[in-house]
Phi, psi and omega in degrees: 000140195239145184247159172292145180296149176309140176080359186241017185288343181260023186242020172046258179299320173299326180289320179293328175289327179288328176286330175294319178294316184289327176301312180295324174288332179279327182286325175291328175299316187291312184296321171304316185284334180279326175292320178292328174292325172301307184297319174297315174302320185295309180309302178302315179296322187279325175308315190289320175310306182301317185290324192277319180297344181290336184246168167314122176256117172315138181306327190285345187257353182311309181297329186289316177297314181303316176306308190290329184290318184292331175289323173300308188298317185291329178304302190294323171296324175297308181307302181301314180299320175306311181299319181294319189267330192237316186279308191294324179288334181279328175290321176296323177293318178289326178304315184284325177297324181262011179051050179239073184300339174297323175290326170304324178291325178298321182296320183296319183289327179286335173293313186294323173302325177294320177304310181290328187289328187300326175294313176298317179300313177299321164304321172293311177306321180292316179293333181293318185292320181290324179293326181292329183271001179125000179290177179282141182282352178293325177292320177304304188291332175285320187281334180288323177297319178296325174292315179307314179307321177276323191281312182307311170297328175295315180295327183289322188293318178292312186297325178290321175284326189245049167285172182306328175290324176300307179307326183288337179288335197250329195230138174276164182294327179291331179281330173292323171294320177298312183296324180293322183288308184298318181296322178302307178308311188295314180300315171305313184288313184261335175270313183059194180298335175297323179276324186302315183295321179300317185295309184297316181282357178272354186253155171288166178308312181301317181296314180306310179297319179288329180273322177252026188296323184279002181292139180303146178318303195286338177288312178302306194269330188262296187290303181303304185279330186260323192254286185309327181297333190297323183277350170264009187298324175292335180274345186298339176289351179248004189276147173294329177221110186282353176269170177235105186268016191267000000 
């Protein structure tokens, strides 16, 4: 809930404008933080894959590591597909409205990064399938490293441009809300519990609470903790955080 700035209560339209501005500022802060948590989860998961595949992998863990890799690739596909279809068009529209062509150029560059990443990600997915079937972890490590070398600078560039101040120049509060809703629906439809469990376990307890605080009780307590968690048990050894704080 937002309050009118001190000393502006009697100024009617100006006060209403202050509330709208504060609402927009708060919305873009929340959006920037949410994006950063998603990026953090991607980084942590990929770092784990590179680290684990660099060492001897017990035969009994082969399927579990391949499953973890599959969850990561689905997570990355869902994230980037959502950006391409939901987020980037709104950013481009906002850049045109605000006469800020540099942001539109950024989006063009990020789309090019996505195309480049698809090639590396395809090679990694092939390596993961071969690893599951008995292949060497070295190819898995090498292709995961290639994904990381392209992905991490890309994420950093997005975060630098799309901090709260940058987002506030491009998006209204209602647009942020629409992006959040559409992105959530996209994630549920395409990623589902398979990706959700990876995301949850890639976040610290505090990050989980910040990101999923509005999740309905029955989803948190019944579906996440009692049903969907079962499928992730083999991956827990690779999780950044083995606990669920929701």
